[in-house]
Structure formats: C-alpha cells, structure tokens
C-alpha positions as CSV (number, residue, x, y, z in Angstrom):
1,X,6.0,38.3,-21.0
2,X,9.2,36.6,-21.9
3,X,12.3,35.8,-19.8
4,X,14.0,39.1,-20.6
5,X,11.0,41.0,-19.3
6,X,11.1,39.0,-16.1
7,X,14.7,39.8,-15.6
8,X,14.1,43.5,-16.2
9,X,11.5,43.7,-13.6
10,X,12.8,41.3,-11.0
11,X,15.3,43.6,-9.3
12,X,12.9,46.7,-9.1
13,X,10.2,44.4,-7.8
14,X,12.5,43.0,-5.2
15,X,13.6,46.5,-4.0
16,X,9.9,47.6,-3.8
17,X,9.0,44.5,-1.8
18,X,11.9,45.0,0.6
19,X,11.0,48.7,1.2
20,X,7.4,47.8,1.8
21,X,8.3,45.0,4.2
22,X,10.8,47.2,6.0
23,X,8.1,49.9,6.5
24,X,5.6,47.5,7.9
25,X,8.3,45.9,10.2
26,X,9.4,49.4,11.5
27,X,5.8,50.2,12.3
28,X,5.3,46.9,14.2
29,X,8.5,47.5,16.2
30,X,7.6,51.0,17.1
31,X,4.2,49.8,18.4
32,X,6.0,47.3,20.7
33,X,8.5,49.8,22.2
34,X,6.3,51.4,24.9
35,X,5.2,48.1,26.4
36,X,8.7,46.6,26.2
37,X,10.3,49.7,27.8
38,X,7.6,49.9,30.5
39,X,8.4,46.2,31.3
40,X,12.0,47.1,31.9
41,X,13.7,46.3,28.6
42,X,17.2,47.6,28.0
43,X,18.0,49.6,24.9
44,X,21.5,48.9,23.5
45,X,22.6,51.2,20.7
46,X,25.4,49.5,18.8
47,X,26.6,52.5,16.8
48,X,29.9,54.2,17.2
49,X,30.3,56.7,20.1
50,X,30.3,59.5,17.5
51,X,27.1,58.4,15.9
52,X,25.5,57.9,19.3
53,X,26.5,61.4,20.4
54,X,24.6,62.9,17.4
55,X,21.3,61.4,18.7
56,X,19.9,58.4,20.5
57,X,16.8,56.9,22.1
58,X,16.2,58.2,25.6
59,X,17.6,55.8,28.3
60,X,19.7,53.8,25.8
61,X,23.2,52.7,26.5
62,X,25.9,52.8,23.8
63,X,27.9,49.6,23.3
64,X,29.5,49.7,19.9
65,X,29.1,46.4,17.9
66,X,32.9,45.9,18.0
67,X,32.8,45.9,21.8
68,X,29.5,43.9,22.4
69,X,31.1,40.5,22.9
70,X,33.5,41.9,25.5
71,X,30.8,43.8,27.4
72,X,27.9,41.3,27.2
73,X,28.5,40.2,30.7
74,X,27.3,43.6,31.9
75,X,23.8,43.1,30.5
76,X,21.0,41.5,32.5
77,X,20.0,38.3,30.8
78,X,16.6,38.2,32.5
79,X,15.5,41.5,30.8
80,X,14.5,42.0,27.2
81,X,17.4,43.6,25.3
82,X,16.4,45.9,22.4
83,X,19.2,46.5,20.0
84,X,19.3,49.4,17.5
85,X,21.8,51.2,15.2
86,X,21.6,53.5,12.2
87,X,19.9,51.3,9.6
88,X,19.3,47.9,11.2
89,X,22.3,46.0,9.8
90,X,24.5,46.2,12.9
91,X,21.6,45.7,15.2
92,X,20.8,42.4,13.4
93,X,24.4,41.3,13.9
94,X,24.1,42.4,17.6
95,X,20.9,40.4,18.0
96,X,22.7,37.3,16.6
97,X,25.6,37.8,19.0
98,X,23.4,38.2,22.0
99,X,21.3,35.1,21.2
100,X,24.5,33.1,20.7
101,X,25.5,34.2,24.2
102,X,22.3,32.9,25.7
103,X,20.0,35.9,25.7
104,X,16.5,34.7,25.2
105,X,14.6,38.0,24.8
106,X,16.3,40.1,22.1
107,X,14.4,42.5,19.8
108,X,16.1,44.1,16.8
109,X,14.6,47.6,16.6
110,X,16.5,48.4,13.5
111,X,17.2,52.2,13.2
112,X,17.6,53.9,16.6
113,X,14.6,56.1,16.0
114,X,12.3,53.0,16.2
115,X,13.4,52.7,19.9
116,X,12.2,56.2,20.7
117,X,9.1,56.3,22.8
C-alpha cells in the first residue's frame, strides 16, 4: 500500500470511525438519562423556539444557544444540567458555555432524542 492508497482511504475511514464512535456515545448517554433525570437533572434544549416546538424531550426547557449566556443565572448550579439540540453541535457549545460559567455537572446529550426517557 503506497501513500496514494492511504490518502484515498483516510477520509472514508475517518468518517466510519466518527459514525461508530457517535453511535456508541449516543447509546451511553441514553443509558444515563433515566438516573440523571430521577436525580433531578435539568434538561436544557438549546435549539430555536421553532425547532423546539416541533418536538422535545419531556420536561425540557428551551433556552436557545444565542440566549444561554443571558439566561444562565436562572439555572440551578447545584443540579446536573443536560444540554441537547438537533445534532450535538450546539449542545457541545452550550456545555462549554455552562462550564465556563461555573457549572460543575454538565452533560452533553447531543440530539434531543437522547434526552427522552
């Protein structure tokens, strides 16, 4: 196998690896949800109000990512905060924001469906 072959297969291999990793991560997160919610965790959906209206996890609150920094004071820092969105990208940003604001227990659920119990 020469360098050209490696280049040809590197991107497809990376994509497959990412998809497999994401599948395992989503399963792990879904398994955690019942115990986290039973312990009083707060689910924060950071999608837009329009996206949120089309479907959301039971008991979640909608704080769009653009509004999160302004509304962070309304969240209980003592509780675990589960963040979710459509794909996991915005919830990853939300988790970073919350951690930078001093939240110790933050879980990125990724897609909002992972937060459904």
